[in-house]
VOBA-1610 file (N, C-alpha, C; in pm, whole numbers, padded with zeros to 5 digits, always signed):
BEGIN
Met-01013+07305+04046Met-00886+07270+04037Met-00781+07281+03892Gly-00648+07300+03968Gly-00624+07375+03864Gly-00610+07291+03778Arg-00495+07358+03615Arg-00479+07237+03504Arg-00371+07131+03546Arg-00310+07196+03644Arg-00180+07052+03681Arg-00265+06948+03746Ala-00322+06973+03853Ala-00367+06897+03895Ala-00495+06798+03775Val-00531+06853+03717Val-00600+06793+03582Val-00549+06731+03522Gly-00435+06794+03471Gly-00288+06689+03420Gly-00227+06575+03454Arg-00248+06577+03600Arg-00196+06474+03704Arg-00366+06362+03675Val-00381+06416+03694Val-00516+06320+03714Val-00571+06217+03585Leu-00527+06283+03490Leu-00516+06244+03336Leu-00402+06102+03307Ser-00297+06229+03327Ser-00157+06076+03392Ser-00192+05974+03471Ile-00288+05979+03535Ile-00282+05872+03671Ile-00367+05795+03586Gly-00443+05831+03535Gly-00576+05763+03425Gly-00478+05697+03329Ile-00423+05719+03311Ile-00399+05663+03175Ile-00288+05613+03127Val-00176+05569+03282Val-00131+05433+03352Val-00195+05370+03371Ala-00320+05419+03527Ala-00439+05299+03557Ala-00481+05223+03395Gly-00466+05311+03269Gly-00569+05222+03209Gly-00473+05097+03151Ala-00395+05162+03132Ala-00214+05104+03060Ala-00222+05008+03125Val-00232+04986+03257Val-00210+04894+03300Val-00279+04788+03334Leu-00436+04846+03336Leu-00540+04725+03320Leu-00542+04694+03241Leu-00528+04777+03081Leu-00510+04666+02994Leu-00426+04556+02950Ala-00312+04622+03006Ala-00205+04531+02990Ala-00208+04349+03114Val-00289+04413+03234Val-00341+04302+03280Val-00441+04223+03150Val-00481+04281+03119Val-00578+04226+03093Val-00539+04163+02974Val-00453+04170+02860Val-00466+04119+02754Val-00319+04036+02784Val-00242+04118+02923Val-00146+03903+02972Val-00230+03799+03021Gly-00350+03862+03052Gly-00429+03718+03123Gly-00512+03650+03010Arg-00541+03734+02928Arg-00639+03701+02768Arg-00474+03563+02726Val-00361+03635+02669Val-00243+03516+02634Val-00212+03435+02764Val-00215+03435+02855Val-00242+03306+02951Val-00327+03236+02936Arg-00394+03241+02946Arg-00578+03181+02939Arg-00562+03125+02782His-00538+03164+02678His-00571+03119+02536His-00391+03152+02510Pro-00329+03057+02467Pro-00257+03106+02373Pro-00207+03113+02226Gln-00140+03206+02173Gln-00153+03212+02081Gln-00050+03217+02024Thr-00021+03267+01906Thr+00129+03239+01803Thr+00071+03281+01632Asp+00185+03383+01584Asp+00167+03376+01487Asp+00262+03283+01423Asp+00366+03197+01472Asp+00413+03117+01416Asp+00350+03027+01351Ala+00264+02984+01238Ala+00177+02910+01204Ala+00121+02918+01095Thr+00123+02720+00977Thr+00119+02787+00858Thr-00016+02673+00796Val-00046+02720+00669Val-00198+02618+00630Val-00118+02518+00602Met-00185+02379+00644Met-00143+02314+00560Met-00247+02172+00498Ala-00221+02108+00424Ala-00329+02023+00406Ala-00171+01882+00331Asp-00283+01756+00346Asp-00212+01645+00270Asp-00151+01619+00142Val-00073+01647+00076Val-00011+01637-00062Val+00055+01476-00099Ile+00010+01467-00217Ile+00046+01341-00272Ile+00121+01331-00410Asn+00238+01300-00429Asn+00257+01263-00595Asn+00208+01201-00670Val+00196+01230-00743Val+00112+01118-00836Val+00198+01059-00928Val+00238+00917-00968Val+00364+00897-01008Val+00338+00765-01023Pro+00322+00759-01221Pro+00267+00619-01282Pro+00292+00523-01234Glu+00176+00386-01240Glu+00259+00225-01206Glu+00364+00150-01309Val+00306+00221-01442Val+00334+00144-01556Val+00414+00241-01644Ser+00540+00277-01708Ser+00504+00321-01798Ser+00479+00321-01969Gly+00537+00412-02001Gly+00512+00480-02105Gly+00465+00666-02162Arg+00423+00665-02274Arg+00416+00811-02326Arg+00298+00820-02284Ile+00258+00949-02232Ile+00150+01026-02219Ile+00011+01008-02363Val-00063+00989-02364Val-00083+01023-02498Val-00258+01156-02534Glu-00233+01157-02382Glu-00413+01234-02337Glu-00373+01253-02219Leu-00379+01391-02232Leu-00382+01475-02057Leu-00475+01545-02043His-00565+01505-01904His-00663+01609-01919His-00653+01707-01810Val-00539+01745-01727Val-00528+01861-01603Val-00427+01968-01669Ala-00460+02043-01571Ala-00390+02169-01602Ala-00276+02249-01501Asp-00209+02289-01466Asp-00153+02299-01362Asp-00287+02416-01278Asn-00258+02374-01148Asn-00345+02483-01009Asn-00492+02431-01054Gln-00557+02315-01119Gln-00678+02281-01141Gln-00742+02230-01036Ala-00859+02260-01034Ala-00898+02168-00874Ala-00979+02032-01009Val-00994+01941-00937Val-01028+01793-00978Val-01111+01764-00857Lys-01159+01619-00889Lys-01267+01543-00806Lys-01206+01426-00846Glu-01282+01386-00718Glu-01269+01229-00749Glu-01318+01139-00818Gly-01230+01056-00853Gly-01244+00971-01021Gly-01208+01104-01137Asp-01198+01154-01103Asp-01183+01284-01291Asp-01075+01204-01337Leu-01076+01171-01479Leu-00969+01150-01543Leu-00861+01161-01554Leu-00745+01221-01505Leu-00610+01312-01554Leu-00513+01280-01656Phe-00489+01173-01637Phe-00387+01183-01778Phe-00420+01003-01851Val-00361+00959-01929Val-00384+00789-02019Val-00255+00782-02095Ile-00182+00666-02013Ile-00069+00656-02124Ile-00093+00521-02177Asp-00023+00542-02315Asp-00072+00491-02412Asp-00026+00324-02358Pro-00207+00264-02368Pro-00232+00142-02344Pro-00203+00041-02435Arg-00106+00081-02572Arg-00101-00034-02674Arg+00000-00103-02641Pro+00060-00151-02573Pro+00146-00244-02551Pro+00043-00320-02427Tyr-00003-00279-02357Tyr-00076-00307-02229Tyr-00166-00454-02295Glu-00294-00348-02390Glu-00326-00438-02462Glu-00273-00565-02522Phe-00199-00556-02575Phe-00120-00643-02643Phe-00063-00791-02491Ala-00029-00690-02416Ala+00016-00795-02286Ala-00098-00880-02255Val-00227-00801-02234Val-00361-00921-02215Val-00378-00989-02293Ala-00365-00960-02407Ala-00410-01036-02515Ala-00322-01142-02512His-00193-01149-02484His-00156-01266-02487His-00160-01339-02399Ala-00209-01352-02323Ala-00234-01375-02128Ala-00334-01457-02129Arg-00448-01398-02180Arg-00547-01445-02244Arg-00547-01570-02286Ala-00479-01511-02428Ala-00437-01655-02538Ala-00353-01829-02459Asp-00279-01731-02366Asp-00206-01830-02275Asp-00281-01958-02223Val-00382-01824-02151Val-00486-01944-02055Val-00590-02000-02126Glu-00619-01900-02273Glu-00709-02089-02296Glu-00663-02140-02389Ala-00538-02159-02454Ala-00478-02242-02477Ala-00466-02358-02384Leu-00447-02326-02223Leu-00438-02424-02153Leu-00552-02460-02099Asp-00674-02424-02111Asp-00779-02445-02024Asp-00837-02552-02168Ala-00822-02526-02339Ala-00819-02632-02444Ala-00748-02795-02450Glu-00587-02749-02357Glu-00475-02894-02324Glu-00568-02971-02243Ile-00594-02898-02118Ile-00673-02964-02001Ile-00812-03021-01993Asp-00882-02953-02103Asp-00986-03062-02168Asp-00977-03155-02197Leu-00885-03160-02318Leu-00820-03276-02388Leu-00721-03375-02377Thr-00678-03368-02243Thr-00628-03433-02189Thr-00655-03484-02023Gly-00794-03417-01999Gly-00909-03473-01830Gly-01000-03591-01970Arg-01016-03560-02088Arg-01093-03654-02220Arg-01052-03789-02190Arg-00904-03738-02224Arg-00839-03877-02256Arg-00784-03988-02148Ile-00760-03878-02036Ile-00731-04001-01920Ile-00832-03984-01766Gln-00956-03972-01856Gln-01117-03978-01819Gln-01088-04099-01748Gly-01078-04216-01837Gly-01056-04362-01789Gly-00952-04426-01763Gln-00837-04342-01715Gln-00748-04292-01716Gln-00687-04383-01498Val-00807-04337-01462Val-00820-04318-01326Val-00839-04496-01245Tyr-00943-04527-01328Tyr-00976-04650-01325Tyr-00845-04737-01364Ala-00786-04740-01542Ala-00724-04813-01589Ala-00584-04795-01504Thr-00529-04668-01412Thr-00425-04692-01296Thr-00467-04756-01219Ala-00537-04815-01148Ala-00632-04898-01088Ala-00590-05066-01149Ala-00642-05083-01266Ala-00605-05182-01297Ala-00488-05243-01336Ala-00414-05165-01354Ala-00245-05144-01413Ala-00237-05214-01331Arg-00208-05167-01178Arg-00181-05207-01029Arg-00245-05344-00996Ala-00337-05370-01053Ala-00386-05523-01058Ala-00278-05611-01121Ala-00309-05538-01252Ala-00210-05614-01333Ala-00152-05662-01326Val-00027-05575-01262Val+00151-05580-01224Val+00093-05702-01090Gln+00006-05711-00991Gln+00013-05771-00911Gln-00020-05925-00966Arg-00109-05963-01033Arg-00109-06059-01158Arg+00009-06117-01177Ala+00049-06005-01274Ala+00200-06067-01329Ala+00312-06117-01257Glu+00309-06040-01163Glu+00458-06069-01038Glu+00419-06173-00974Ala+00262-06220-00966Ala+00283-06343-00953Ala+00296-06509-00975Gln+00245-06430-01085Gln+00290-06554-01239Gln+00406-06575-01213Ala+00498-06466-01299Ala+00666-06483-01290Ala+00708-06516-01152Arg+00665-06544-01028Arg+00685-06593-00933Arg+00694-06727-00930Asn+00553-06799-00949Asn+00547-06904-00961Asn+00620-07009-01111Ala+00621-06880-01225Ala+00687-06961-01325Ala+00859-06971-01284Thr+00912-06908-01249Thr+01058-06874-01155Thr+01078-07039-01080Asp+00965-07008-00954Asp+01003-07107-00862Asp+00935-07233-00979Thr+00901-07298-01029Thr+00876-07384-01127Thr+01002-07426-01200Tyr+01066-07332-01274Tyr+01203-07346-01299Tyr+01272-07363-01220Asn+01295-07322-01099Asn+01424-07337-01074Asn+01388-07457-00975Arg+01263-07508-00943Arg+01250-07683-00899Arg+01316-07753-01040Leu+01229-07770-01155Leu+01288-07849-01250Leu+01437-07833-01264Ala+01478-07733-01252Ala+01664-07733-01337Ala+01758-07837-01282Pro+01712-07870-01153Pro+01827-07981-01151Pro+01814-08127-01119Leu+01633-08141-01130Leu+01597-08260-01163Leu+01620-08309-01324Ala+01669-08216-01388Ala+01700-08237-01566Ala+01877-08297-01532Gln+01944-08249-01483Gln+02078-08243-01441Gln+02057-08423-01359Gln+01995-08543-01318Gln+02016-08580-01272Gln+01875-08645-01351Gln+01801-08600-01447Gln+01748-08699-01553Gln+01626-08721-01485Phe+01549-08642-01419Phe+01402-08705-01365Phe+01308-08665-01410Val+01318-08522-01506Val+01307-08479-01591Val+01331-08472-01727Thr+01228-08461-01827Thr+01316-08454-01928Thr+01317-08253-02032Ala+01425-08227-02102Ala+01484-08176-02180Ala+01347-08044-02170Asp+01221-08149-02281Asp+01140-08083-02312Asp+01035-07953-02186Lys+01057-08130-02113Lys+00976-08008-01975Lys+01059-07887-01910Leu+01180-07912-01931Leu+01259-07762-01846Leu+01207-07701-01976Asp+01273-07742-02086Asp+01215-07603-02182Asp+01090-07557-02139Gln+00945-07578-02160Gln+00890-07510-02111Gln+00848-07450-01973Ala+00900-07483-01907Ala+00927-07407-01770Ala+00989-07270-01775Leu+01147-07323-01885Leu+01206-07171-01897Leu+01067-07032-01985Ala+01048-07137-02115Ala+00996-07007-02192Ala+00791-06976-02080Ala+00784-07029-01992Ala+00652-07019-01896Ala+00750-06866-01856Lys+00849-06918-01796Lys+00928-06852-01669Lys+00974-06675-01746Arg+01034-06640-01848Arg+00999-06572-01959Arg+00897-06533-02030Ser+00842-06616-02044Ser+00692-06476-02110Ser+00645-06457-01959Ala+00622-06489-01838Ala+00559-06423-01739Ala+00630-06283-01693Asp+00799-06278-01752Asp+00860-06199-01649Asp+00820-06065-01792Ala+00805-06102-01903Ala+00781-05993-02007Ala+00677-05945-01970Gly+00537-06011-01970Gly+00420-06004-01848Gly+00418-05912-01801Leu+00527-05921-01656Leu+00509-05821-01602Leu+00584-05707-01623Glu+00664-05690-01692Glu+00717-05599-01763Glu+00632-05453-01773Glu+00520-05558-01891Glu+00438-05509-02004Glu+00335-05422-01891Ala+00325-05496-01790Ala+00194-05408-01670Ala+00233-05326-01629Arg+00425-05322-01591Arg+00478-05197-01485Arg+00446-05135-01615Arg+00488-05122-01719Arg+00504-04998-01861Arg+00342-04945-01801Lys+00249-05015-01835Lys+00157-04979-01886Lys+00084-04899-01709Met+00108-04985-01627Met+00068-04871-01507Met+00148-04713-01457Met+00290-04750-01538Met+00346-04613-01532Met+00335-04526-01643Gln+00224-04576-01755Gln+00186-04424-01808Gln+00012-04410-01763Ala-00032-04461-01736Ala-00113-04429-01681Ala-00089-04332-01548Glu-00032-04332-01441Glu-00020-04256-01345Glu+00081-04170-01478Lys+00133-04118-01507Lys+00222-04003-01611Lys+00120-03916-01636Asp-00011-04010-01712Asp-00090-03905-01764Asp-00162-03849-01624Val-00222-03882-01548Val-00270-03807-01430Val-00242-03723-01424Gly-00068-03742-01369Gly+00034-03693-01338Gly+00036-03503-01440Asp+00050-03572-01576Asp+00000-03429-01638Asp-00061-03321-01608Leu-00163-03410-01571Leu-00270-03324-01589Leu-00289-03195-01485Asn-00223-03264-01378Asn-00216-03175-01262Asn-00110-03069-01292Thr+00017-03152-01376Thr+00105-03004-01419Thr+00033-02897-01476Leu-00099-02978-01593Leu-00130-02855-01682Leu-00179-02760-01640Arg-00259-02851-01489Arg-00333-02729-01397Arg-00288-02602-01303Ala-00148-02674-01311Ala-00055-02575-01177Ala+00007-02445-01314Lys+00034-02525-01469Lys+00071-02396-01569Lys-00086-02335-01597Arg-00188-02303-01594Arg-00284-02268-01589Arg-00277-02200-01480Asp-00290-02219-01344Asp-00262-02118-01201Asp-00188-01980-01284Ala-00066-02033-01295Ala+00036-01958-01310Ala+00029-01841-01442Ala-00109-01897-01525Ala-00139-01799-01675Ala-00246-01773-01618Ala-00300-01772-01554Ala-00419-01716-01532Ala-00378-01605-01385Ala-00219-01575-01328Ala-00213-01489-01240Ala-00091-01395-01316Ala-00080-01449-01443Ala-00003-01337-01544Ala-00111-01287-01655Leu-00193-01343-01647Leu-00333-01255-01685Leu-00390-01119-01641Gly-00423-01203-01504Gly-00460-01093-01378Gly-00306-00983-01375Lys-00199-00961-01358Lys-00135-00886-01359Lys-00084-00815-01471Ala-00122-00894-01595Ala-00119-00750-01739Ala-00267-00701-01733Glu-00404-00797-01660Glu-00521-00675-01670Glu-00491-00564-01555Leu-00415-00570-01438Leu-00434-00509-01402Leu-00315-00381-01436Asp-00209-00417-01517Asp-00120-00294-01578Asp-00209-00252-01696Leu-00279-00250-01753Leu-00396-00204-01847Leu-00408-00115-01753Ser-00491-00092-01632Ser-00624-00051-01623Ser-00497+00084-01555His-00380+00053-01523His-00305+00157-01437His-00274+00294-01588Thr-00273+00224-01671Thr-00246+00357-01813Thr-00352+00454-01781Arg-00459+00432-01743Arg-00548+00542-01693Arg-00548+00578-01573Val-00486+00720-01547Val-00515+00737-01402Val-00598+00834-01349Glu-00665+00797-01246Glu-00815+00884-01225Glu-00725+01002-01056Ala-00791+01098-01006Ala-00809+01092-00949Ala-00873+01027-00786Pro-00774+01062-00694Pro-00812+00925-00558Pro-00907+01029-00504Phe-00895+01150-00534Phe-01011+01198-00417Phe-01018+01373-00461Asp-01079+01485-00415Asp-01085+01583-00483Asp-00935+01643-00422Ala-00945+01722-00476Ala-00784+01758-00511Ala-00788+01896-00566Leu-00619+01938-00531Leu-00593+02078-00646Leu-00480+01974-00716Val-00454+02033-00851Val-00325+01988-00884Val-00209+02114-00907Val-00106+02094-00849Val+00036+02133-00861Val+00134+02092-00905Asn+00223+02162-00959Asn+00361+02148-01001Asn+00317+02127-01121Leu+00264+02140-01156Leu+00244+02042-01297Leu+00347+02077-01391His+00451+02008-01508His+00538+02072-01579His+00535+01962-01668Thr+00467+01879-01772Thr+00481+01829-01816Thr+00371+01835-01991Ala+00368+01715-02027Ala+00287+01742-02197Ala+00241+01615-02290Val+00136+01617-02306Val+00128+01485-02389Val+00273+01421-02492Gly+00290+01350-02493Gly+00472+01293-02542Gly+00560+01242-02457Ala+00500+01286-02316Ala+00627+01238-02231Ala+00628+01108-02204Phe+00715+01093-02196Phe+00749+00926-02149Phe+00763+00943-01990Val+00696+00888-01916Val+00677+00850-01793Val+00674+00731-01706Thr+00754+00719-01602Thr+00803+00613-01542Thr+00810+00597-01398Pro+00777+00468-01359Pro+00712+00407-01208Pro+00838+00476-01116Gly+00944+00552-01157Gly+01035+00597-01082Gly+01012+00721-01021Pro+01093+00799-00938Pro+01122+00886-00822Pro+01097+01021-00869Val+01051+01060-01009Val+01060+01163-01027Val+00843+01171-01135Pro+00794+01277-00996Pro+00637+01233-01005Pro+00587+01342-01097Val+00493+01353-01199Val+00469+01400-01294Val+00381+01536-01284Phe+00326+01515-01140Phe+00262+01639-01075Phe+00213+01624-00920Ala+00160+01720-00812Ala+00172+01655-00696Ala-00059+01701-00735Leu-00109+01637-00589Leu-00233+01677-00556Leu-00248+01709-00473Val-00311+01808-00406Val-00346+01870-00300Val-00481+01839-00266Asp-00449+01761-00160Asp-00619+01704-00059Asp-00672+01829-00019Ser-00783+01851-00086Ser-00847+02007-00044Ser-00952+01990+00028Arg-01005+01798+00069Arg-01100+01767+00148Arg-01068+01870+00336Asn-00938+01865+00358Asn-00897+01849+00484Asn-00816+01976+00458Trp-00833+02068+00542Trp-00738+02144+00594Trp-00733+02140+00692Tyr-00578+02197+00734Tyr-00527+02171+00935Tyr-00439+02312+00867Val-00363+02334+01022Val-00253+02443+01040Val-00179+02378+01151Leu-00027+02402+01089Leu+00018+02337+01200Leu+00136+02434+01283Ala+00042+02489+01383Ala+00119+02640+01471Ala+00203+02594+01553Asn+00322+02679+01580Asn+00434+02631+01656Asn+00379+02671+01821Tyr+00380+02665+01908Tyr+00364+02688+02055Tyr+00465+02649+02100Arg+00491+02752+02212Arg+00619+02744+02311Arg+00593+02634+02409Glu+00723+02527+02467Glu+00651+02435+02564Glu+00633+02487+02651Ser+00646+02619+02719Ser+00625+02628+02812Ser+00466+02693+02847Glu+00354+02670+02686Glu+00240+02658+02683Glu+00145+02534+02635Leu+00241+02460+02588Leu+00172+02312+02618Leu+00091+02259+02686Asp+00072+02297+02879Asp-00004+02253+02919Asp-00126+02294+02957Arg-00090+02417+02843Arg-00299+02493+02839Arg-00339+02427+02696Ile-00286+02300+02651Ile-00366+02290+02524Ile-00366+02152+02481Ala-00453+02120+02456Ala-00460+01957+02379Ala-00603+01917+02347Pro-00560+01831+02323Pro-00681+01767+02157Pro-00813+01781+02237Gly-00864+01806+02101Gly-01012+01858+02151Gly-01065+01997+02179Met-00962+02057+02227Met-00988+02241+02252Met-01013+02297+02127Ala-01125+02371+02122Ala-01160+02433+01993Ala-01030+02582+01984Ala-01047+02598+01829Ala-00922+02719+01841Ala-00986+02795+01730Glu-00928+02960+01768Glu-00991+03042+01649Glu-00861+03066+01509Val-00837+03059+01413Val-00767+03055+01334Val-00807+03185+01223Tyr-00646+03253+01183Tyr-00693+03357+01104Tyr-00575+03352+00982Leu-00592+03346+00867Leu-00522+03365+00765Leu-00463+03459+00693Met-00366+03512+00681Met-00357+03613+00626Met-00289+03626+00489Thr-00420+03559+00397Thr-00489+03589+00319Thr-00579+03674+00289Asp-00636+03741+00451Asp-00758+03769+00480Asp-00783+03738+00606Pro-00692+03844+00690Pro-00681+03816+00854Pro-00826+03910+00903Arg-00890+03956+00787Arg-01034+03987+00859Arg-01130+03891+00939Arg-01143+03784+00863Arg-01162+03700+00852Arg-01144+03533+00973Arg-01267+03521+01021Arg-01227+03408+01134Arg-01296+03335+01147Tyr-01196+03176+01152Tyr-01205+02986+01122Tyr-01151+02976+01260Arg-01333+02856+01274Arg-01303+02789+01379Arg-01199+02659+01336Gly-01137+02649+01466Gly-01074+02462+01443Gly-01064+02383+01565Thr-01002+02265+01515Thr-00999+02174+01658Thr-00884+02116+01715Val-00826+02115+01766Val-00680+02113+01803Val-00687+01954+01807Gln-00586+01943+01731Gln-00629+01711+01675Gln-00523+01680+01707Gly-00424+01768+01793Gly-00291+01695+01831Gly-00144+01733+01854Ile-00066+01742+01926Ile+00050+01836+01965Ile+00193+01745+01910Gly+00294+01738+01915Gly+00377+01672+01846Gly+00444+01584+01941Trp+00482+01526+01972Trp+00545+01441+02031Trp+00699+01457+02031Ala+00797+01491+01863Ala+00896+01509+01932Ala+00940+01642+01769Val+01074+01704+01825Val+01108+01783+01751Val+01241+01763+01686Asn+01370+01816+01642Asn+01490+01830+01641Asn+01573+01931+01675Pro+01645+01908+01775Pro+01660+02038+01857Pro+01768+02073+01792Glu+01789+02190+01738Glu+01896+02285+01738Glu+02014+02244+01773Asp+02144+02270+01707Asp+02247+02206+01738Asp+02300+02051+01760Gly+02208+01976+01746Gly+02173+01840+01790Gly+02197+01733+01622His+02169+01613+01687His+02176+01539+01583His+02017+01529+01515Ile+02041+01513+01369Ile+01874+01560+01270Ile+01844+01408+01280Val+01736+01383+01343Val+01659+01240+01320Val+01564+01278+01247Pro+01609+01170+01138Pro+01510+01202+00977Pro+01379+01181+01032Gly+01245+01239+00876Gly+01117+01225+00950Gly+01073+01293+01070Ile+01168+01383+01181Ile+01090+01431+01220Ile+01090+01595+01228Pro+01028+01689+01263Pro+01027+01826+01198Pro+01149+01907+01239Ile+01143+01989+01201Ile+01291+02054+01260Ile+01179+02265+01254Ile+01206+02338+01429Ile+01161+02415+01449Ile+01216+02532+01446Gln+01285+02636+01404Gln+01413+02754+01439Gln+01325+02819+01547Arg+01399+02788+01662Arg+01384+02908+01767Arg+01382+03055+01703Glu+01349+03156+01762Glu+01357+03268+01732Glu+01498+03371+01752Leu+01528+03305+01930Leu+01679+03348+01855Leu+01788+03276+01884Asn+01909+03298+01867Asn+01978+03241+01867Asn+02109+03262+01969Trp+02132+03348+02050Trp+02256+03398+02168Trp+02143+03410+02301Val+02005+03364+02294Val+01978+03366+02398Val+01906+03187+02429His+01938+03118+02515His+01844+03062+02583His+01743+03070+02599Ile+01593+03013+02503Ile+01421+03009+02455Ile+01403+02885+02485Ala+01233+02923+02504Ala+01161+02788+02477Ala+01181+02727+02355Gln+01215+02576+02326Gln+01149+02509+02241Gln+01015+02527+02191Arg+01000+02509+02061Arg+00835+02541+02026Arg+00787+02381+01917Phe+00715+02336+02002Phe+00623+02205+01874Phe+00525+02211+01856Pro+00483+02177+01760Pro+00392+02177+01658Pro+00285+02154+01692Val+00137+02194+01727Val+00024+02183+01798Val-00063+02197+01583Arg-00128+02091+01603Arg-00227+02039+01444Arg-00323+02074+01511Ile-00415+02210+01398Ile-00536+02245+01443Ile-00635+02160+01312His-00740+02132+01318His-00772+02089+01160His-00902+02199+01183Ile-00908+02273+01052Ile-01035+02377+01057Ile-01177+02305+00992Asp-01244+02371+01104Asp-01345+02297+01092Asp-01443+02333+00895Asp-01493+02426+00897Asp-01559+02510+00772Asp-01469+02528+00743Pro-01381+02491+00619Pro-01255+02610+00523Pro-01344+02646+00431Gln-01445+02787+00440Gln-01500+02845+00310Gln-01436+02991+00313Pro-01443+03071+00263Pro-01422+03063+00077Pro-01319+02918+00039Ala-01310+02803+00002Ala-01159+02736-00030Ala-01051+02796-00061Asp-01057+02932-00138Asp-00995+03007-00265Asp-00878+03052-00205Leu-00908+03103-00028Leu-00806+03162+00094Leu-00738+03068+00140Phe-00732+02946+00100Phe-00619+02841+00141Phe-00542+02799+00087Arg-00423+02790+00104Arg-00333+02752+00027Arg-00236+02695+00095Val-00197+02615+00100Val-00046+02495+00153Val+00082+02642+00160Gly+00137+02654+00271Gly+00255+02671+00346Gly+00191+02829+00325Ala+00024+02921+00343Ala-00001+03042+00369Ala+00053+03101+00511Ser+00066+03196+00592Ser+00037+03194+00726Ser-00076+03220+00801Ala-00040+03225+00958Ala-00159+03210+01022Ala-00139+03255+01129Val-00236+03262+01224Val-00219+03333+01353Val-00339+03243+01416Thr-00356+03189+01539Thr-00376+03099+01590Thr-00426+03118+01734Ile-00507+03092+01765Ile-00575+03120+01907Ile-00620+02981+01997Ile-00574+02930+02158Ile-00627+02802+02128Ile-00716+02861+02293Leu-00880+02868+02261Leu-00961+02909+02290Leu-01000+02816+02467Gly-00945+02688+02454Gly-01001+02576+02535Gly-01120+02589+02621Asn-01113+02514+02543Asn-01296+02487+02577Asn-01333+02322+02638Arg-01225+02303+02703Arg-01232+02197+02767Arg-01172+02184+02901Glu-01229+02152+03000Glu-01120+02124+03189Glu-01018+02026+03125Lys-00910+02044+03165Lys-00826+01988+03132Lys-00805+01918+03332Pro-00727+01807+03359Pro-00696+01764+03452Pro-00644+01809+03519Glu-00677+01802+03660Glu-00526+01915+03746Glu-00431+01819+03758Pro-00280+01873+03738Pro-00123+01752+03771Pro-00157+01688+03886Ile-00169+01542+03906Ile-00106+01465+03998Ile+00044+01558+04133Ser+00057+01606+04257Ser+00064+01708+04279Ser+00243+01591+04358Ala+00337+01563+04348Ala+00428+01485+04435Ala+00405+01470+04569Arg+00373+01355+04653Arg+00400+01415+04770Arg+00557+01317+04842
//
């Protein structure tokens, strides 16, 4: 076989190999969607104090790792300690007043009932005295009874009226004492609530890590005045759970479903492979040249001058993010969906 024939055979073999390789690559891409438009993410919270004051202790530095419950910083607790002492004194004073009033009117419950009975007796006596006087007055004008008898009836009537007034006054006083005790108890409840609020504010002067995290964007020092306003002291990256947001074309979403396995490669160390699990696929993105809806992600398309498929974020949880120092929020990644479970066949229209 001549050189020309050998060259032709080699050329055909190279072309065939390239075609076969292309078929294999395309088949793999079709079966296992992949993208390099992916970003490493973790949940991030802003650390904002719930009370105002000056920082008197700062126990963390920027980019430091902290454990759940670690003390981050302390706000001057003295004003809040004074508020707790004042509120506790109010509660104790009301307790003492309630105790004193309670002992004073312990018998007033019975006195109230007795006062009501006395009022009823005085009313009956007053009615009888009035009836007697009204009956004798016409007779006195006709001289059927003496003036002394009429004066006695008038004096009895006035005495009965005075007794009735005194009985009513005692009944009202007894009822007022019982009402005062109920008012004091209501005031005591309000004072106890104020004490609880003061104690809660005092506890908020010690700010602790709510979970294992990384401190980022710390730009403060001891002596800085902080408030519960919109400006955070720093942020915490939740280092317990890392995930990747991978933007896949909408034409590939039918081959991706929650629960599928995925491979993840970080640009910080492309040689290391991580296993992940698809948690979900985004239901909404803000379209380009359209109305921007707050709270919905904006994903840029690759080309602006041709119509291409929209991309949707696919959230992939990293099963074992070790070593942890390779994971940084915002780092680039490459993801491959392995598809470890069968998807149901679509129902065809009839």
